[in-house]
N, C-alpha and C positions, 0 to 999 in steps of 0.2 A: 759508440754505435757499433753494431755487431754485422759483420756481412751474413745474410740469410738467404739462402736457393729459394726462388720461387717454389711454391708448392710443399715446402717445408715447415715443421713446426720449431719453434725454439725450443731449446733444451730444458728442460724442466728439473731443476734442483732437487734430489732425494732428499727427504728429511734425515735429520743428525741419527746416528745410531743410538738407541738409548740402553746401555746395561741393563736397567732396571726391568723393562719390556721381556727382555732375553730371558732373565732371572726367573720373572712371573710365568711365563711360558713353559720353561723346564720344571719348576716346582708343580703345575698343574699336569704336566706329563708324566711325572715321577707319581703323583697322588692317582691318577689313573691307572697305571701299570701296576702300581702296588693294590689297587682295589681289583683289578682284573685277575692279577697272579694270587697276589695273599689271601684274599678271601676265599676261593675256591680251596686252597692248601688249607686254610683255618677250619672250614667246614669239613673237609675231608678228616683233618686231624681230631675233631670232636666226634665225629661217628666212629673213627676207626684208630682208638689211641695206639701209643707204645708205651710199654712199662719196661724199666730196667732200673737194676740193681746190683749190688756187689754181694757176692758169696764168698764166705772165708770158710776154707775147710783146715781143721788143724788136727793133725794127727800125732798121738802121743803113744810112745812104745816103751815098755820096759825092758832094759838090756842089763848083763851082767852088771856094766857099770853105773847103771842108776836110769830114771827115765831121760829118755830122748824125744824132742818134739819137733815139728816143723809146720808152717801154716803158709796158705796162699791164697789170694783174693781173685778172684775170675769177675767180668762183669757180662751178666746175663741181661738179654733184651727179648721180649716178648714183644710182637705188633700184631694187633686186629687188623685184618685184610678182609677186602668184599669179598662176597662169595660169588665169586663170577662163573666157573665151573663147578658143576655138581662133585667131582671128586678130588676138587682141591682144597688142600687144607685153608680153614679160616685164621688159624694162627699160624705166623710165622717166627721162628726163633733163631738167635745165634749166642755164641759165646766167645768173649776175648780173654786171653789170661794166659796161665800156665799150671802146671800139675804141681803139688804138693810135696815138696821134697824133706826126706827125714834122715839126716847124717847119723848112722848109727855107729860110725866109727870104724877103723881098722879098713877104711875104703870101700865100705860097705852101704848102699842107700835102698830106702824103701820110697816108691813113687806112688802117690795117689793120682791115678789120672783125670782129667777133666771130661771125658768123655760122660756124656748122659747130664752135665750138669744143670741143664735147663729143667729136666724132669724131676731132678733130685730135689731141687728147693721146692717144688710144688708138693712133692711128695713128702718132704719133712713140714713144710708150714702149712700147706693146704689140709682142707678136712678129708679131701677124697671123695666127697659127695654133691659139691655145689656144682655148677655149671662152670666150665673151664676157667671163662673170663673171671668170676667171683674169686677162683683159687688164685688166678693171676695178681689180683689187687689184694688179696689176703698175704702175699708173700712179700709185695712191693710195700705194704703197710708195715711190716714186721720189723722194720730196722731196728738194731739194737738188742734183738733176741738171739738166743742161742739154744741150740737143742742137739742132743745126740741123735747121730744117724743111725736108725735101726739096721740090724743086719742085712734085711732084703734090699735094702737101696746103698749100701756102703759102694763108693765108686772100686774100680777094678784097680788093685794095686800088683805093682810089677817090679822087679829088682834085675839086675845084669850081674851073670856070675863072673862077666869082667866088664867093667865099668866102661873101657875104651874099644868094646867089642858089641856093635848094635843087634847083631844076630845072637848073643848069649842071652837076650830079655828071657825072662821066666815069669810067669805068674806066681802070686805069693797068695797063699789060703790066710786070710785076716784072723781066723780061728784058730791056725796052727803057724805062727810066724817062726817057731823053732825048727820046721820042715825046711825053713829056706835060708835061716841064719844061725842056727846051731841052739843047743840049750840055755836058758835063762831069758829068751827072747819072746815077748809076747806082746799083743796089743793091748793098751790100755784103754784108751778111749779115741773116738774120732768124733769131731763136732762140728757143725755147720751153723754159720751167723749171717745174718742179714747185716750189711754193714754198708758205710760211706767211705771206707778205707780206699785208696787208691788200687787199681790192679798191679798185682805183682810183676816184677819184671828181672830178670836177670839171673834168677836162682839156679833154674833149670839148665840155661847155658854155661853157667859155671861149672858144673858137676860133666854135663853132656857135651864136650866141647865139638863134637864131631857132629853134632845135630844140625840140619838145615833148617831154612826156612820152611815154614807152613805154607801150601798144604803137601803132603808127601816126601820123599816116596816111605814104602812101609818098611817096618825092621822085621825081623826072624828071618828063619828059612826061605829061599826062593821060591819053594813050592807052596809055603804056607801051610803045609800040613807039620801042625806041632800041635801037642797036648796039653802044652803049657798055657796057652791061651784059650780062651772060651770059646767054642761054636768054631774050631780050627781057623780062627781069624787072625790076621797078623797085626800087631800093634803100628799104629801110623804115628808120624811125627806130630799129626795135629792132635793125638793124644795127650802128648806133652807140652806142647805151646800153639797158641793161637793169637794171631796179632790184629 
């Protein structure tokens, strides 16, 4: 017999906790979250896809001691975006990787920089006439192909008079390597391949031990007034490495 105060109810025993019921509720909640979040994301990606591929740049140089070559793979990404503002670009791109390094011997190195890699792939593998998205699709579908880079789309090439001095960076004319390195040096070929190979790492840092993390600062004279680099612009760290 229980002592119950007048005007009060007898305590009601709560039903026992059922773990299966809790799991079912959590499962339903997860499904609804997936629908509410995942479905809009899926629709967005279907309407505004992203394309990416590996670009392998290989530079081969004839030297007095024979041919020397170097190659590097960068990852290029192009993303279609909503046309929200009239002047905003409808495609956005980025590049991850590092410059191509050619060890010419005797402490001299030739660097083919990664600047402009996004447009270079489209210039080499696209037809130059189709809508921009169609050309991007063409490049993405060209995996396994290798082509010579035409002179108008070659990457900027530089060297260092003193590999330990960032300010000694000099532009290299790909049609006249002898002017930078001496007699017997000439460009044999420079090719671009669309590949699934992993992005290159560590080759630039092994040569340019003083290079800091991307982005910036810039190399060259503090004033930026140098005739060795086109358009009087200084070469930036991001021209060598982007992670």
